[in-house]
N, C-alpha and C positions, 0 to 999 in steps of 0.2 A: 652203464647207460641207465638213466632216470626213468622211472615208470610214473605216468600220470594217473593218480588216484582220483576218486571222486571228490575228496576233500581238497586235494591240491588243485583239481579242475576249477573249483569254486574260489578257494582262498588265494590262489595266485593272482587274481585280479584284484580283490579287496577283502576285507574282513567280513564275516557273517553280519548281517543287520537283521535283527529280529523285526517282523512286520505282522501286526496283528490283522487276521483275516477272520471275520466270523468267529467260531468258537475256540480257535487255538491260534497257534503261532507257526510261522513258517520261516525257514533260513532262507536268506536270498542274497544275491550279488549281482553286479552288472557283468556281462561277457560279450564283447563285441566281435563280431567275426565277419569275413566278406560275404556281400551278397551273391547268392547262387539262385536266380529266379529264372525257371526254365519256361514261364509263361503257360504252364499247364493249368487246366482248370479242375479243381478238386470239389468233393462233396461239401466242404466248408463253404464254398461260395454258393452252392446251390440252396443252402438252408440258412444263410446269414440273415437274410432279411426276414425269413418266417420266425426264426427263433431268436434274433438278437435281444439280449436282456431278458429273456424269459426265465433263465434259471439263476439260481443264486449259487455263490461258491461256497463250498464246504471243504476247507483245507485243514488237514492234520498237521501234526508236527512230526519231525523226524530227527533223531539225535544226530549230532556231528559225527561224520564219518572219519575214522583215523586214517591217516595216510598209509598206503601200502609201503612196505620197506623199500626204500629208492636205492639201495646200495648192493642188493643181492642179484640183480638182473631180473629178467621177466621169468615168472612161473609160467605163465601162457604166453607162448611166442608165435607159434604156428596157427594161424587162425583162418577158417573158412567163412566167407559171407555168403549165405543163402539170400539170393535176391540182390545180387550187386549191381544190376542195371536200374534198380528202382530209384526214386528220388531220394529215398533215405539211405538205401543200401550203398549206393554210389558215393555217398559223402562217408559212410563208414569205411569202405574199402580204400578211398583215397587217404583217409586219416591213418588207417594202419599202415599203408605204405609209408607215409611221411614220418611215422613214428618208429620206423624200422622193425616192425613186425614181419614175419613172413606170411604175406597175405596171399590168399587164393579167392578169386572172385567166382562164385557159383552162379552161372547164368544157364538160361534155357537154350540160347543160341550163341555159341561162341563165335562164329563168323560175324554175325550181326553186332554182338557186344564189342568186339574188338575194334570197331569203327569209333567207339567212343571211350573205351576204357583200355588202359595199358596194364602191363604186369601179367601174372599168371591166371588165365581164365580156365575154368573147366565146366564142362556140362553138369548142370544140376536142375533137375526139374522134379519137385516133389509129388507131382501127379503121375507123370509119365515113366519116371525111372523106377525100377524096381529096388527092393531093399538092399539086394546085393550090390546093385549098381552105386547107390548111394553111399553105402559102407565103403566101397572101394575109392569113391571120390574123397571121402573124409579121412582115409588112412594117412597117418602122419600128422594129422592135426591134432592139437590139443586144446583148441578153443573153437567154437562155432558161434556165429551171431546169426540169428534167424530174422531177417528183414524181408520176408516175402508175405504176400497176402492177396486175397481176391481182388481183382481190378473189376468195379462194377461197370466201367465204361466199356470194357470188352466183353462183358457177359451180361448185357441187359436183359436178354431173354432167358437166362439160366442162372441168375444171381445165388439163388438158394442151393443148387447143385454145385456151383463153383466155389461158394464159400464152405461147404462141406468138404469138397475135394482138396482145398488148399489149406484153409485156416484150421480145420480139423484133422481129417485123415492123412494128408499130405505132411503136416507138420509133426504128426504123432510118428509117422513112418520116418521122418528125419531124426527125430529124437531116438527112435529104436536103432538107426544107423549109426548115430553118434556113440552110443553105448558099445555097439559091436565094434566100432573103429577105434575105441579107446580115447574118446574126446573126454577131457577133464572139466571143461566149463562150457556151459551154454548161456548165451544172452538172448532171450526171446523178447522181440519187440511186439507189444500187444497194444492194448488200447485202455484208456480210462472207461469206466463203467461195464468192463467184460463181466464183473460179478455184481452188477447193478440190482439184480433180483434180490440179492441176500440182504441188501439194506434199504430196500423200499423205493429204488429208484427206476423201476420198470415203466411207470408213467411219466417220468421225467423227460423234457423236450430232447436232451441228448440221446437218452437210450432209445427212445421210440424213432427218432430220425435215423440213428446208426444202425440199429437192428433191422430197420426196414431193408436194408441192403442184404437181403438173403440170409437173415439171422446171423450176420456176422459176429456180433458179440457173443452169441451163445456158442458159436463154432470155435471162437478163439478161447473161451473159457475152458472148453473141453481139453484143448492142447495145453493151456496153463496147468490144469489138474494133472494131466499125465506127466508133464515135465517135473512137477513137484514130487510126484510119486516114483519118478524112475531112478532115483538114486544118485543121478548126476548132480554136480554142483551147478547152481543156476542163479541167474538174476533175471527177473521178469520186469521189464520196463512198460510202464502203462503211460504213453505221452497223451495230452490232450489233442486238439485239432492241430494238424500238421501244416506248417507254413513253409513256402519255399524261400521266403525272404530272411534276411539276417535277423537276429533277436532285436526286439524293441523294448524288452524288459528283462528283470532279473530272473535267474534261474530258481524256481521253487521245487523242491524235493520233498515229497509227502509219502506217508505209509499207505497200505493198500485200502481201497474202498472209503476214500475220504473226498474224492474230486467227482464232481458231476459237470463241470464246465471248465472252460479254459483252453487256451492255444499255446502252441510252442514252435519255434523254428526248428526245421529239420537239422540245422546245423549243430544245435545243442543236444538233440537226440543222438546224433552221431558221436559227439564228444562224450556224452554219458555212457553210451554203449561201449566205446573202447576203453574208458575208464574202469568200467564196471568188470573187466575181463581179470584184473589183476588188484582189485580192492577187497581185502578179506571182509570188510564191514558189509559188503554187498552179496556176501555168500549166501545162498538159499534166502533170498530176499525178494520181495515185490515193491517197486518204487512207482509212484505216480508223479510225473513231471509236468510242469507247465511254466509259463512265464508270468511274472507279476510286474506289469507295467504301471501299477498305480491306478488303474482303472478297474471297474467291475468286470470279471471275466465274461467273455461271450459264451453263449449256450454252446455246448459241444455238439458238433453236427457232422461227425464222420471224419474219416482218415482215408488217406490213399498212401500206401507204403511207398 
């Protein structure tokens, strides 16, 4: 069975086309997917009017990713998705099953989730579950994709506490559980501008708008650093503002701390998340991803997992 690598994900549609954006070059290509718009309202919509056009794009370059060997089967096959009921997590879970991974959907409420998701669903709550319980859930898995995050709409009166519990402490607890369970690869979906303070972006519209949600970027950065120091193999994906609709532009993959604006379809985030599991070039790497539709990137204004 063939494994879809990050390079083949891009090059199977068309060849790389270098596009100059600001100070550097990015590799892009078109990738059309089916629309999955659930009609939800995200923070992107809340801030779009206030910040549209306010931030400039700073896009770095990332070398071409060599295809993972396609004739030796999957190195990572049994995968748990934490946050499988989320708008991005559900897309990841469905893609894993479609590509014949052994997929487990980690959800907070199995009975509720089973109404919308098929397959193997297991209880997984990074806040309420103990380390021992999370470890038990992850036993037998060699891959973990973390697609859970604080939901501001459900935590309006306690966003700071919720961001700390979910994006920081809960994610760190899940990383510890992954180590104890013998997981080999972790893909963490984070956000552009998590490390914005380190390169002078703390006053940028995107950082200010997004970190206003309980300091979510600072909390996510703590989990990123913990994963990097954990000894586990990892890929940290930092998408721009998340869109429920199908892609309207080409996939742009960039190195860490280069993007302060831009948006991306959840469909593309899901595809890259799955591809990163078995792509050697993505090992112990941070990738920032957006779409390039040929227009100036919109100011980044938050994300909802």
